[in-house]
N, C-alpha and C positions, 0 to 999 in steps of 0.2 A: 164471598171470600171467607175461608175458614179462619178460626181464631189464631191458628199457628201461622198461616200465611200473613195475617194482619200483623202479628208480632214480628215476623221476619221483615216485612216492609218498614215497620216503625223502627226496628233495631238498625236496619241498614241505613235509614235516613239519619238516625242519631249518630251512628259511627261516622258517616260521611261528614257530619257537621262538627263532631267533637274529637274524632281521632286525629291527632296532630299529623299533618302532612309529612313532616320531617321524620316521623317514626315509621311510616308506611314502607313496607318492603323489608323490614328487619326480621320479622317472623318471631316465632315463639321459641324460647330456650328456658327450660325449667330451672337451670342453674345459674343463668346470667341475666340479670335485670335489676329491678328496683326491689331491694329487701326491706327498705324502710327502717324505722326505729329512731331512737333518740340520738344515735351516733351517726346516722346516715348523712353523707355529704353529697349534696346535689351538684352535679356537673352539667346537667342538661335541663333547662327550664321546661322543655317540651315534656319530659318524663314526669316532672312534678305536676304540670297541668293535666296530663293524661290520668295520673293517679287520682287527683282531686275530682276530676269529672266522673271517672268510673266509680269511685267510692261513693260519691253523692247519689249515683243511680243504683248502687248495690252490685255493680258488675265485677268488683274484686272477688266476691264470694257469691256467685249468682244463685246458688240453690240454698244458701243459708236463709233462715227466717229474717224478715225485714226488721223485726224488733231488735236484732243483734247486728245490724249493719249489712245484712245480705240483700240479695235481689228478690228473694221469695219466688224464684222461677221454678217451673217444673223441669224434670229431666229433659223433656223434648225441647223446651224453650232454651235451656242452657246449651243444648247441642246446636240449636240454630244460632245462638250468640257466638259460639266457638267457630261455627262455619263462616259467619259473616266477618269475624275478626280475621280469620285465615284468608278470606277473599282479599282483604286489604293488606294482609301480611303485617298486621299490627302485633306488637309484643304484648304479653300480659302486662297489665298496669302495675301489678304487684306480685311478687313471688315470696317463698320462704316457708319455714317450718310452722309458722303460725297458721297459715292457710291449709297446708298439706297434712300436718300431724296433730298439733295440740288443739287447733280449732275444732275439727271433727270429733276429737276425743271429748272435749268439754261439752259439745252439743249432746253427746250421748251420756256422759257420766257426771258432768258438772252440775252443781246446784244453781239455782236462779241467781244468787248473788255473784257467783263466779262467772256465769255467762254474761251478766250485765257489766261486770268489771272489765273483762278481758276481750270479749269477742268483737265489739265495735272498734276497739283500739287496734285489733288485728286487721280488720277490713279497711281501716283508714291508713294503715302503714305507720301507726304511731309507736308500736312496740314490736321489737324483733326478738324472736325466741331461739333458744338452743336446747339441746337434749342431754340430760345427765343420766346416762344408763351405765355404760361400761366403766370398769374400775381396773386399776393395775393388777389386782389379783382375781378379777372376775370378768373375763372377756366372754368367751362362748358360753360359759356357765353363768349366765346373768344372775340367776337366783342366789348365787353365792356372795352377792355384794355385801360390803361391810360398812358403808357410809352410814353412821348412826344418827338417829334423831331421838333425843331424850326429852320427855315432857317437862316443862317448867312453867307452871301457871297456865296461862292461855297460849303459850308459845311452845315451840320445840327448839332445842339447842342442837344444831347440826354440826358434826365433825366428820371429815373424810375427804377423799379425793376421787374425782371422776376423770377419765382419760378419753382421748379421741373425741372431745367435745367440739364438734364442727362449728366454727365461727363464734366460739364463746367470747373471743376478744371484741366482737362487734355486737354482741347480744345484750338485751336489756333484762330479760327474764329467762329462767331455765326451768323446764319441767324435769323433775328429778325423782329417782327411786332411792328411798332410804330405808334402813332397817329400824323397825320400831319394836321388834320382838325377836329374841334369840332362841327361845325354846320351841320345840316342835318342828314341824315341816318348814323348811327354809322359805318356801314360797308364801307361807301364811304369815310371815313376819315382815312383809314389805309394804310400804306406804308410798303413794304417789303424791308428791309435794311440789307446789309452785313457789319459786324463790326469786325475789328481785335481786338482780346481779349487783345493784348498788348497796346492798345491805353490808354493813361492816363485817369483816371477816371473810368475805368472798374475794378470791384473787385468781388470776388467769395467767398461764404460761404457755405461749404458742409453741408448737412442736414443728421443727423444720423437717420436711419430708425429702425423699430422694429427688423429687421434682424441683426442689428449691423453694417451694412455696410453703405456707403455713396455714392451711384451712383448719387443721386440727389443733386442739389445745388440751392442756391439763387444767382442771378447775379444782381449786382447793377451798375447803370450808373449815374454818377455825372458829369454834364457838359462835356460829351464825344463828341469830335469833329470828325464827320464822313463825308468824302467827299460825295457830292450829286451824284457823278458818281457811287456810290455803291447801288443806288436804282435799284431794279429789276422791270421792266414793268411799270415804271412811278410812279410819286407821286400820292398818293390817289387811286392807282389801285392795292393795295397789297392784297385785299381780294380774288380776283380771283387766285392769285398765292398761297395764304395761303391754300385755299381749295384744289388746285391741289396737293400741297405737302402733305397735310393730307392723301390723297389717297395713296401716296407712303409709308407714315409712317405706316398706318394701315395694308397695305400689308406686310411690314417688321415685324410688331408685330405678325401678323398671322403666318408668316413663322417661327419666333423664338419660339413662345409659342405653336404652334399647332403641333409640332413634328419635325420641321426642325433642332432643336438643337440636332443632332444625337450624338455628343460627350458627351452630358450631360444626355441623356435618358438611364435609366436602364430598363432591362426587368422586368416587374412586376412579372411574374410567377417565374423567377429565384430568385428574392428577397424574394418572399413569401415562396418558398421552403426552402430557407436558414434560415428563421426565424421560420416558422411553421412546417416544415417537410412535407413529402409526402409519399404516398404509390404507388409504381409502377410509380413514376414520377408525379402523379396527387395529387393536394391538396385535403385534406379530406373535407374541408368546401365547400359545393356546392354553397353557396351564394358568397363567395369570388371568386370562379372559374368563376362564371357568371359575376361579376363586373370587373374582370381582362380582361376577353374575350371581354366584351362590350367596355372597354376603349381602348383596342388595336385595335378593329375593327373601332371605331370612329376615332382614330388617323390615321390609314392607309387610311380610306376613305377621311378624311380631307386633308391629304398630297397629295392625287391624285387630289383633287379639287384645291389646291394651285398650283400644277404643271400645271394644265390647265391654270390657271391665269398667271403663269410665261411665259408659251408658248405664250399666247396672248400679254403679255408685250413685249416679244422679237420680236413679229411681228408688233409692233408699237402701240398697243392698250393702251391708257392711263387709269390708274385706275379710276373707277367710284364709284358710291354709293355702289356697291357690296363689296367694301373693308370694309365697316362698318359691313357687315354680317360676313366676315372673322374675323374681329377683335373681335366681340362678341363671336363667337364660339371658336376661338383659345384660348382666355384668360380664358374662363370658362372651356374649356377642360383641360387646364394646371392646373387650380385650383383643378378640380376633380381628376386629376392624383396625385397631391401632397397630397391631403386628403387621397387617397387610400394608397400611399406610407407610410404615417405616421401611418395609421391604421395597415398595414401589419407589421411594425416594432415594434408596441406595445410600451412598455416603452423605448425601444432603439430609438424610433422616436421622443423623447421629450428632448433629451440632449442639453445642451447649452455649457458647458465646463466641464473640469475636467476629472478624471479617469473613466473608465468603458464604454467609448464610442470610437468607431473608428472615424477617421477623416472624412470618408464618411458619417457617421451617423450625425455628427455635421453639416456638410455642407448641408445635406438633410433637417435638421430641419430649418436652416436659409433660405434655398431656399423655404421651405414651408411657412415660415412667409413672405418672400419677395413676394410670389405669390399673397398675399392678395391685392396688389396694381395693379395687372394686369388688373382688370376690371375698374380701375379708370384712369390710365395713358393712354395717347393717345386718350382721349375722353371716358367718362364713358359709361358703357353698356346702361344706360337709354337714354343718348343722341343718341347713335348709333341706338337704337331701334326706336327712333323717325325718324331718317334719313331713316332707312329701310322702315318704314311704309309710309313715304311721297314719297320718291324718287325711291324706288324699287317696292313697292306694289301699290303705287298711291292712298293710303287711304286719305280721307279728314281730315282737321285739327280737 
């Protein structure tokens, strides 16, 4: 028996023994699950047990080094683990920006002290992170940010505002871009700084969206004192770190909106038959049949493409400009899907509240409204197309 076959046998046996039976069949959803952190409220003891068992074995971050709480698995072994979890339709034991964004960034750019301090806490679900990039006056032109960090002894004094900070009201730490130099090229005066959200002077204001929910926030910094040891990759060297992290973010968005959210995806054909009826199992409207088939084929093809990218990442490949292509396609695919879902439901797809609507219908309406932001968040589609044109296709300015 090969080493990989032995690993599969042992992993399958471990999952059968340790994967909570009550969680089997749920499947993976990159945006819905256990985020962890100091503020996390447990509602399901099975989820807590699953996280503790997986973290002890290093399975929350399978390919991270063991000394930082990871599993130390090879890319092939991590793929086997994912396959065996999918066989039982077990959810990921832990999700969040710590695993998908700041963790991989610290592994590449962080010093040993920063890795020791933060990575194991991430893998155990002890700390939840949020992202401080966009500002009210610096959205698509991220390098124009004005949040200032002024040296004061061994600390920085930080003043400014970040906007569209996803889940900042639930987060414990924020990875933040701050301006530490005003002269010269604007990209050269940016520093990547880690800030504890409990530090005096940090405050958060949720932003109510058209969908009625508030995943986004404004984050305010007023004379916030941050140790200079929390700088990643050196003062005024943050732009390199920022761009690398954006590659991880766009890959995460592609996974979430391009079909990875298995727990939230509904079969279009089954939904259409429920609302519109069918004859012999087939929808009567040939146009709708074609649109449903096209969306399903696009989704499956894209998921295979994302899987190739995941395999490359597990083999040590860092996300490059191709992540912009993933981000554009995934978010537009998600919007097309929700537009089709609403069309199929007809009047039942436009409910906001009150009698006459099922809970799933109301949730679908709000998700459809929420999807309008997909092509803006994480870098607008227009900006991503510029990156693709220049850095993927090599087109002139």
